[in-house]
C-alpha positions, 0 to 999 in steps of 0.5 A: 115624344117629349124627349125630342122637346126637352134639351138634354143639356138641361138634365131633365127627365120626364116623370109624367106625360099626356096629350090633351086637346092638341097640346103636350103636357109634361112634368119634368124632374131636374137638378139645381146644380151638378152637385145634386146626385142623379138619383135625387132630382130636386127640381120639378117643372110643369111644361106645355107644348102646342103645335102652332105655325108648322112646329111645336112651340113651348107655351108654359113652363113653371118651375117648382123648386120648393116642391120636394120630389118623391125621388129626393125624398127617397134619397133623403131616406137612404142617406138617413139609413146609410148614416145609421149603418155607417155606409156612405151614399155613393151616387154622384151627378153626371 
């Protein structure tokens, strides 16, 4: 459902999703630039949509770039292990 509400050009994926009291709530993970590997989203947004006037309308979007996502922390740990073992991180952005 949220896939139809989120523009693919924004490069966001859904990490959490709920429908409550006639509204759709989602946590979206995205990327601050095309240089950010797809394994490691570094933006997090809370989004909300509501049915109104015969269509779904966005109500609230709150970006939290200062919040490091779990995926970003996992990527940083992987990079640290790769550096220690001498192998490089091979993930690339879309």
